[in-house]
N, CA, C and O atoms as a GROMACS GRO file, in nm:
protein
  400
    1MET      N    1   8.138  -2.429  -7.131
    1MET     CA    2   8.207  -2.524  -7.044
    1MET      C    3   8.108  -2.635  -7.010
    1MET      O    4   7.994  -2.609  -6.974
    2GLU      N    5   8.153  -2.757  -7.022
    2GLU     CA    6   8.062  -2.869  -6.997
    2GLU      C    7   8.037  -2.888  -6.848
    2GLU      O    8   8.115  -2.846  -6.763
    3LEU      N    9   7.927  -2.953  -6.819
    3LEU     CA   10   7.881  -2.969  -6.681
    3LEU      C   11   7.978  -3.048  -6.594
    3LEU      O   12   7.990  -3.022  -6.475
    4GLN      N   13   8.049  -3.144  -6.653
    4GLN     CA   14   8.147  -3.221  -6.575
    4GLN      C   15   8.259  -3.131  -6.524
    4GLN      O   16   8.299  -3.141  -6.408
    5LYS      N   17   8.308  -3.043  -6.609
    5LYS     CA   18   8.416  -2.952  -6.568
    5LYS      C   19   8.368  -2.858  -6.459
    5LYS      O   20   8.439  -2.834  -6.361
    6ILE      N   21   8.249  -2.805  -6.475
    6ILE     CA   22   8.193  -2.715  -6.374
    6ILE      C   23   8.177  -2.789  -6.241
    6ILE      O   24   8.208  -2.734  -6.135
    7THR      N   25   8.130  -2.913  -6.247
    7THR     CA   26   8.112  -2.993  -6.125
    7THR      C   27   8.246  -3.015  -6.055
    7THR      O   28   8.255  -3.001  -5.933
    8LYS      N   29   8.349  -3.049  -6.132
    8LYS     CA   30   8.481  -3.074  -6.072
    8LYS      C   31   8.537  -2.947  -6.009
    8LYS      O   32   8.592  -2.952  -5.899
    9ILE      N   33   8.524  -2.834  -6.077
    9ILE     CA   34   8.575  -2.708  -6.023
    9ILE      C   35   8.499  -2.669  -5.896
    9ILE      O   36   8.560  -2.630  -5.797
   10LEU      N   37   8.367  -2.681  -5.900
   10LEU     CA   38   8.285  -2.648  -5.783
   10LEU      C   39   8.321  -2.736  -5.664
   10LEU      O   40   8.337  -2.687  -5.553
   11LEU      N   41   8.333  -2.867  -5.688
   11LEU     CA   42   8.367  -2.958  -5.579
   11LEU      C   43   8.505  -2.926  -5.522
   11LEU      O   44   8.524  -2.927  -5.400
   12ALA      N   45   8.602  -2.898  -5.609
   12ALA     CA   46   8.737  -2.865  -5.562
   12ALA      C   47   8.735  -2.740  -5.475
   12ALA      O   48   8.799  -2.736  -5.370
   13ILE      N   49   8.662  -2.638  -5.517
   13ILE     CA   50   8.653  -2.514  -5.439
   13ILE      C   51   8.587  -2.540  -5.304
   13ILE      O   52   8.636  -2.496  -5.200
   14LEU      N   53   8.475  -2.613  -5.306
   14LEU     CA   54   8.406  -2.644  -5.179
   14LEU      C   55   8.495  -2.722  -5.084
   14LEU      O   56   8.496  -2.695  -4.964
   15LEU      N   57   8.570  -2.819  -5.137
   15LEU     CA   58   8.657  -2.900  -5.052
   15LEU      C   59   8.772  -2.817  -4.995
   15LEU      O   60   8.809  -2.833  -4.879
   16LEU      N   61   8.828  -2.728  -5.076
   16LEU     CA   62   8.938  -2.644  -5.027
   16LEU      C   63   8.889  -2.543  -4.923
   16LEU      O   64   8.963  -2.507  -4.832
   17LEU      N   65   8.765  -2.498  -4.937
   17LEU     CA   66   8.709  -2.407  -4.836
   17LEU      C   67   8.689  -2.477  -4.702
   17LEU      O   68   8.677  -2.411  -4.599
   18CYS      N   69   8.684  -2.610  -4.704
   18CYS     CA   70   8.673  -2.686  -4.578
   18CYS      C   71   8.798  -2.671  -4.491
   18CYS      O   72   8.794  -2.701  -4.372
   19LEU      N   73   8.908  -2.623  -4.550
   19LEU     CA   74   9.030  -2.601  -4.472
   19LEU      C   75   9.016  -2.482  -4.377
   19LEU      O   76   9.086  -2.473  -4.276
   20LEU      N   77   8.925  -2.392  -4.412
   20LEU     CA   78   8.900  -2.276  -4.327
   20LEU      C   79   8.806  -2.315  -4.213
   20LEU      O   80   8.739  -2.418  -4.219
   21LYS      N   81   8.802  -2.232  -4.111
   21LYS     CA   82   8.710  -2.257  -4.000
   21LYS      C   83   8.572  -2.209  -4.044
   21LYS      O   84   8.547  -2.089  -4.057
   22MET      N   85   8.485  -2.305  -4.067
   22MET     CA   86   8.350  -2.274  -4.115
   22MET      C   87   8.248  -2.327  -4.014
   22MET      O   88   8.281  -2.412  -3.931
   23PRO      N   89   8.124  -2.278  -4.021
   23PRO     CA   90   8.019  -2.333  -3.935
   23PRO      C   91   7.995  -2.481  -3.970
   23PRO      O   92   8.017  -2.522  -4.084
   24TYR      N   93   7.950  -2.558  -3.874
   24TYR     CA   94   7.929  -2.700  -3.895
   24TYR      C   95   7.832  -2.727  -4.010
   24TYR      O   96   7.847  -2.824  -4.083
   25GLY      N   97   7.734  -2.642  -4.026
   25GLY     CA   98   7.637  -2.658  -4.134
   25GLY      C   99   7.702  -2.656  -4.272
   25GLY      O  100   7.654  -2.722  -4.364
   26TYR      N  101   7.811  -2.582  -4.286
   26TYR     CA  102   7.882  -2.578  -4.415
   26TYR      C  103   7.935  -2.717  -4.450
   26TYR      O  104   7.923  -2.761  -4.564
   27TYR      N  105   7.994  -2.785  -4.352
   27TYR     CA  106   8.050  -2.918  -4.377
   27TYR      C  107   7.939  -3.018  -4.412
   27TYR      O  108   7.959  -3.106  -4.495
   28GLN      N  109   7.824  -3.003  -4.349
   28GLN     CA  110   7.710  -3.089  -4.384
   28GLN      C  111   7.664  -3.062  -4.527
   28GLN      O  112   7.635  -3.156  -4.602
   29LEU      N  113   7.658  -2.935  -4.564
   29LEU     CA  114   7.620  -2.898  -4.700
   29LEU      C  115   7.720  -2.954  -4.802
   29LEU      O  116   7.680  -3.004  -4.907
   30VAL      N  117   7.848  -2.945  -4.770
   30VAL     CA  118   7.951  -2.998  -4.859
   30VAL      C  119   7.933  -3.148  -4.878
   30VAL      O  120   7.951  -3.199  -4.988
   31ARG      N  121   7.898  -3.219  -4.772
   31ARG     CA  122   7.876  -3.364  -4.784
   31ARG      C  123   7.763  -3.395  -4.883
   31ARG      O  124   7.777  -3.484  -4.967
   32PHE      N  125   7.652  -3.322  -4.874
   32PHE     CA  126   7.541  -3.344  -4.966
   32PHE      C  127   7.581  -3.310  -5.109
   32PHE      O  128   7.552  -3.385  -5.202
   33ILE      N  129   7.645  -3.196  -5.126
   33ILE     CA  130   7.685  -3.153  -5.261
   33ILE      C  131   7.789  -3.249  -5.318
   33ILE      O  132   7.781  -3.286  -5.436
   34ALA      N  133   7.886  -3.291  -5.236
   34ALA     CA  134   7.990  -3.384  -5.283
   34ALA      C  135   7.928  -3.518  -5.320
   34ALA      O  136   7.964  -3.579  -5.420
   35PHE      N  137   7.834  -3.566  -5.238
   35PHE     CA  138   7.766  -3.692  -5.267
   35PHE      C  139   7.695  -3.684  -5.403
   35PHE      O  140   7.708  -3.774  -5.486
   36ALA      N  141   7.622  -3.577  -5.424
   36ALA     CA  142   7.551  -3.560  -5.551
   36ALA      C  143   7.650  -3.540  -5.666
   36ALA      O  144   7.633  -3.598  -5.774
   37GLY      N  145   7.752  -3.458  -5.644
   37GLY     CA  146   7.849  -3.429  -5.750
   37GLY      C  147   7.927  -3.552  -5.792
   37GLY      O  148   7.944  -3.577  -5.912
   38PHE      N  149   7.974  -3.630  -5.695
   38PHE     CA  150   8.049  -3.751  -5.730
   38PHE      C  151   7.955  -3.857  -5.790
   38PHE      O  152   7.998  -3.936  -5.874
   39GLY      N  153   7.830  -3.858  -5.748
   39GLY     CA  154   7.733  -3.947  -5.811
   39GLY      C  155   7.714  -3.912  -5.957
   39GLY      O  156   7.709  -4.000  -6.043
   40PHE      N  157   7.702  -3.783  -5.986
   40PHE     CA  158   7.689  -3.737  -6.124
   40PHE      C  159   7.814  -3.773  -6.206
   40PHE      O  160   7.802  -3.820  -6.319
   41LEU      N  161   7.932  -3.750  -6.148
   41LEU     CA  162   8.056  -3.783  -6.220
   41LEU      C  163   8.068  -3.933  -6.244
   41LEU      O  164   8.119  -3.975  -6.348
   42ALA      N  165   8.021  -4.015  -6.150
   42ALA     CA  166   8.022  -4.161  -6.168
   42ALA      C  167   7.928  -4.200  -6.282
   42ALA      O  168   7.961  -4.285  -6.365
   43PHE      N  169   7.812  -4.137  -6.287
   43PHE     CA  170   7.715  -4.163  -6.394
   43PHE      C  171   7.775  -4.128  -6.530
   43PHE      O  172   7.763  -4.205  -6.626
   44GLU      N  173   7.840  -4.013  -6.538
   44GLU     CA  174   7.902  -3.970  -6.664
   44GLU      C  175   8.018  -4.062  -6.703
   44GLU      O  176   8.035  -4.092  -6.821
   45ALA      N  177   8.096  -4.105  -6.606
   45ALA     CA  178   8.206  -4.198  -6.635
   45ALA      C  179   8.151  -4.330  -6.686
   45ALA      O  180   8.208  -4.392  -6.776
   46ASN      N  181   8.040  -4.374  -6.629
   46ASN     CA  182   7.976  -4.497  -6.676
   46ASN      C  183   7.929  -4.481  -6.820
   46ASN      O  184   7.943  -4.573  -6.900
   47ASN      N  185   7.873  -4.365  -6.853
   47ASN     CA  186   7.829  -4.339  -6.991
   47ASN      C  187   7.945  -4.343  -7.089
   47ASN      O  188   7.927  -4.381  -7.205
   48LYS      N  189   8.064  -4.304  -7.043
   48LYS     CA  190   8.183  -4.305  -7.128
   48LYS      C  191   8.256  -4.440  -7.123
   48LYS      O  192   8.361  -4.457  -7.185
   49ARG      N  193   8.199  -4.535  -7.049
   49ARG     CA  194   8.257  -4.669  -7.035
   49ARG      C  195   8.394  -4.666  -6.967
   49ARG      O  196   8.481  -4.748  -6.996
   50ASP      N  197   8.411  -4.571  -6.876
   50ASP     CA  198   8.537  -4.559  -6.801
   50ASP      C  199   8.514  -4.618  -6.662
   50ASP      O  200   8.481  -4.547  -6.567
   51GLU      N  201   8.531  -4.750  -6.651
   51GLU     CA  202   8.497  -4.819  -6.526
   51GLU      C  203   8.585  -4.777  -6.409
   51GLU      O  204   8.536  -4.766  -6.297
   52LYS      N  205   8.713  -4.754  -6.434
   52LYS     CA  206   8.802  -4.715  -6.324
   52LYS      C  207   8.756  -4.584  -6.260
   52LYS      O  208   8.747  -4.573  -6.138
   53MET      N  209   8.727  -4.486  -6.344
   53MET     CA  210   8.683  -4.357  -6.290
   53MET      C  211   8.545  -4.370  -6.227
   53MET      O  212   8.518  -4.306  -6.125
   54MET      N  213   8.459  -4.451  -6.285
   54MET     CA  214   8.327  -4.470  -6.229
   54MET      C  215   8.337  -4.525  -6.086
   54MET      O  216   8.270  -4.474  -5.996
   55PHE      N  217   8.419  -4.628  -6.066
   55PHE     CA  218   8.434  -4.685  -5.932
   55PHE      C  219   8.501  -4.586  -5.836
   55PHE      O  220   8.467  -4.583  -5.718
   56LEU      N  221   8.595  -4.507  -5.886
   56LEU     CA  222   8.659  -4.407  -5.801
   56LEU      C  223   8.557  -4.303  -5.756
   56LEU      O  224   8.553  -4.267  -5.638
   57TYR      N  225   8.474  -4.254  -5.848
   57TYR     CA  226   8.373  -4.155  -5.812
   57TYR      C  227   8.268  -4.214  -5.717
   57TYR      O  228   8.218  -4.145  -5.628
   58ILE      N  229   8.234  -4.341  -5.736
   58ILE     CA  230   8.140  -4.405  -5.644
   58ILE      C  231   8.202  -4.413  -5.504
   58ILE      O  232   8.135  -4.386  -5.405
   59ALA      N  233   8.331  -4.449  -5.498
   59ALA     CA  234   8.400  -4.456  -5.368
   59ALA      C  235   8.403  -4.318  -5.302
   59ALA      O  236   8.382  -4.307  -5.181
   60LEU      N  237   8.428  -4.214  -5.380
   60LEU     CA  238   8.429  -4.079  -5.324
   60LEU      C  239   8.290  -4.036  -5.279
   60LEU      O  240   8.275  -3.970  -5.176
   61ALA      N  241   8.188  -4.074  -5.355
   61ALA     CA  242   8.050  -4.042  -5.314
   61ALA      C  243   8.019  -4.111  -5.181
   61ALA      O  244   7.955  -4.052  -5.094
   62LEU      N  245   8.063  -4.235  -5.166
   62LEU     CA  246   8.039  -4.307  -5.040
   62LEU      C  247   8.120  -4.248  -4.925
   62LEU      O  248   8.073  -4.244  -4.811
   63LEU      N  249   8.241  -4.202  -4.954
   63LEU     CA  250   8.324  -4.140  -4.850
   63LEU      C  251   8.261  -4.012  -4.798
   63LEU      O  252   8.260  -3.986  -4.677
   64PHE      N  253   8.207  -3.931  -4.889
   64PHE     CA  254   8.152  -3.801  -4.849
   64PHE      C  255   8.003  -3.805  -4.818
   64PHE      O  256   7.947  -3.703  -4.777
   65GLN      N  257   7.938  -3.919  -4.836
   65GLN     CA  258   7.792  -3.926  -4.816
   65GLN      C  259   7.755  -3.878  -4.676
   65GLN      O  260   7.827  -3.903  -4.579
   66PRO      N  261   7.642  -3.808  -4.665
   66PRO     CA  262   7.605  -3.745  -4.537
   66PRO      C  263   7.521  -3.831  -4.444
   66PRO      O  264   7.486  -3.786  -4.334
   67PHE      N  265   7.488  -3.953  -4.482
   67PHE     CA  266   7.393  -4.032  -4.406
   67PHE      C  267   7.458  -4.111  -4.293
   67PHE      O  268   7.409  -4.110  -4.180
   68LEU      N  269   7.567  -4.179  -4.322
   68LEU     CA  270   7.644  -4.252  -4.221
   68LEU      C  271   7.784  -4.192  -4.220
   68LEU      O  272   7.873  -4.237  -4.292
   69LYS      N  273   7.802  -4.091  -4.139
   69LYS     CA  274   7.925  -4.014  -4.142
   69LYS      C  275   8.046  -4.097  -4.099
   69LYS      O  276   8.040  -4.176  -4.005
   70ILE      N  277   8.154  -4.077  -4.170
   70ILE     CA  278   8.280  -4.144  -4.139
   70ILE      C  279   8.363  -4.045  -4.057
   70ILE      O  280   8.399  -3.938  -4.106
   71ALA      N  281   8.392  -4.081  -3.933
   71ALA     CA  282   8.465  -3.993  -3.843
   71ALA      C  283   8.615  -4.015  -3.859
   71ALA      O  284   8.670  -4.114  -3.810
   72LEU      N  285   8.680  -3.923  -3.929
   72LEU     CA  286   8.825  -3.932  -3.951
   72LEU      C  287   8.902  -3.830  -3.869
   72LEU      O  288   9.025  -3.840  -3.858
   73GLY      N  289   8.835  -3.733  -3.813
   73GLY     CA  290   8.903  -3.624  -3.743
   73GLY      C  291   8.934  -3.512  -3.840
   73GLY      O  292   8.950  -3.535  -3.960
   74ARG      N  293   8.942  -3.392  -3.788
   74ARG     CA  294   8.958  -3.274  -3.874
   74ARG      C  295   9.086  -3.279  -3.957
   74ARG      O  296   9.084  -3.245  -4.075
   75THR      N  297   9.198  -3.320  -3.897
   75THR     CA  298   9.325  -3.321  -3.970
   75THR      C  299   9.321  -3.417  -4.087
   75THR      O  300   9.363  -3.383  -4.198
   76ILE      N  301   9.271  -3.537  -4.065
   76ILE     CA  302   9.264  -3.636  -4.174
   76ILE      C  303   9.167  -3.589  -4.282
   76ILE      O  304   9.195  -3.603  -4.400
   77TRP      N  305   9.053  -3.533  -4.241
   77TRP     CA  306   8.958  -3.483  -4.341
   77TRP      C  307   9.021  -3.371  -4.423
   77TRP      O  308   8.998  -3.363  -4.544
   78ASN      N  309   9.100  -3.284  -4.360
   78ASN     CA  310   9.167  -3.177  -4.436
   78ASN      C  311   9.262  -3.235  -4.540
   78ASN      O  312   9.268  -3.186  -4.653
   79ILE      N  313   9.335  -3.339  -4.503
   79ILE     CA  314   9.426  -3.404  -4.597
   79ILE      C  315   9.346  -3.466  -4.712
   79ILE      O  316   9.382  -3.452  -4.829
   80VAL      N  317   9.238  -3.535  -4.678
   80VAL     CA  318   9.152  -3.596  -4.780
   80VAL      C  319   9.096  -3.488  -4.873
   80VAL      O  320   9.095  -3.506  -4.995
   81ASP      N  321   9.050  -3.378  -4.816
   81ASP     CA  322   8.994  -3.269  -4.897
   81ASP      C  323   9.097  -3.216  -4.996
   81ASP      O  324   9.065  -3.193  -5.113
   82VAL      N  325   9.219  -3.195  -4.952
   82VAL     CA  326   9.323  -3.142  -5.040
   82VAL      C  327   9.358  -3.242  -5.150
   82VAL      O  328   9.372  -3.205  -5.266
   83ILE      N  329   9.370  -3.369  -5.114
   83ILE     CA  330   9.404  -3.472  -5.213
   83ILE      C  331   9.293  -3.483  -5.318
   83ILE      O  332   9.322  -3.488  -5.438
   84VAL      N  333   9.168  -3.487  -5.274
   84VAL     CA  334   9.056  -3.501  -5.367
   84VAL      C  335   9.043  -3.376  -5.454
   84VAL      O  336   9.020  -3.387  -5.574
   85ALA      N  337   9.058  -3.258  -5.394
   85ALA     CA  338   9.052  -3.134  -5.473
   85ALA      C  339   9.164  -3.132  -5.577
   85ALA      O  340   9.141  -3.094  -5.692
   86GLY      N  341   9.284  -3.172  -5.537
   86GLY     CA  342   9.396  -3.178  -5.631
   86GLY      C  343   9.370  -3.276  -5.744
   86GLY      O  344   9.399  -3.247  -5.860
   87PHE      N  345   9.314  -3.392  -5.710
   87PHE     CA  346   9.280  -3.492  -5.811
   87PHE      C  347   9.178  -3.435  -5.910
   87PHE      O  348   9.193  -3.452  -6.031
   88LEU      N  349   9.074  -3.368  -5.858
   88LEU     CA  350   8.971  -3.312  -5.946
   88LEU      C  351   9.030  -3.208  -6.041
   88LEU      O  352   8.997  -3.207  -6.160
   89LEU      N  353   9.116  -3.121  -5.988
   89LEU     CA  354   9.175  -3.018  -6.073
   89LEU      C  355   9.272  -3.078  -6.175
   89LEU      O  356   9.275  -3.034  -6.290
   90MET      N  357   9.350  -3.177  -6.133
   90MET     CA  358   9.442  -3.242  -6.227
   90MET      C  359   9.365  -3.317  -6.336
   90MET      O  360   9.410  -3.323  -6.450
   91SER      N  361   9.250  -3.374  -6.301
   91SER     CA  362   9.172  -3.447  -6.400
   91SER      C  363   9.119  -3.353  -6.509
   91SER      O  364   9.096  -3.396  -6.622
   92LEU      N  365   9.102  -3.227  -6.477
   92LEU     CA  366   9.060  -3.129  -6.578
   92LEU      C  367   9.168  -3.114  -6.684
   92LEU      O  368   9.139  -3.111  -6.804
   93PHE      N  369   9.293  -3.105  -6.641
   93PHE     CA  370   9.403  -3.089  -6.735
   93PHE      C  371   9.433  -3.217  -6.810
   93PHE      O  372   9.468  -3.215  -6.928
   94LYS      N  373   9.419  -3.329  -6.742
   94LYS     CA  374   9.442  -3.459  -6.806
   94LYS      C  375   9.342  -3.480  -6.918
   94LYS      O  376   9.380  -3.518  -7.029
   95ASN      N  377   9.216  -3.454  -6.891
   95ASN     CA  378   9.112  -3.470  -6.992
   95ASN      C  379   9.131  -3.372  -7.107
   95ASN      O  380   9.106  -3.406  -7.223
   96LYS      N  381   9.176  -3.252  -7.075
   96LYS     CA  382   9.198  -3.152  -7.180
   96LYS      C  383   9.306  -3.198  -7.276
   96LYS      O  384   9.292  -3.184  -7.397
   97ASN      N  385   9.414  -3.253  -7.223
   97ASN     CA  386   9.525  -3.300  -7.306
   97ASN      C  387   9.487  -3.424  -7.385
   97ASN      O  388   9.536  -3.442  -7.497
   98ASN      N  389   9.402  -3.509  -7.332
   98ASN     CA  390   9.364  -3.632  -7.401
   98ASN      C  391   9.274  -3.607  -7.520
   98ASN      O  392   9.277  -3.683  -7.616
   99TYR      N  393   9.194  -3.501  -7.516
   99TYR     CA  394   9.094  -3.480  -7.620
   99TYR      C  395   9.133  -3.372  -7.720
   99TYR      O  396   9.058  -3.345  -7.813
  100GLU      N  397   9.249  -3.310  -7.703
  100GLU     CA  398   9.291  -3.209  -7.799
  100GLU      C  399   9.382  -3.265  -7.904
  100GLU      O  400   9.426  -3.193  -7.993
   0.00000   0.00000   0.00000
């Protein structure tokens, strides 16, 4: 399994686990991992010359970055987590269908 797929699955799982009541440190860890993961996905999208996905991953990296936190409230963050996790999982199937 290629590293991009593993990254997307890992990020989706981490984001969905944010729906549970977790210690605050978990959410901080998710921000760091998501920032790094979306940065990696943006880099890979750039290598494939996919500018739309590159900019989307950069935007997601900036949204989840841990340095200047964006205060959206727990409910909004839960919605964002579900949408982003769903997008990541759907992109796995989309890419699979495009390359087979």
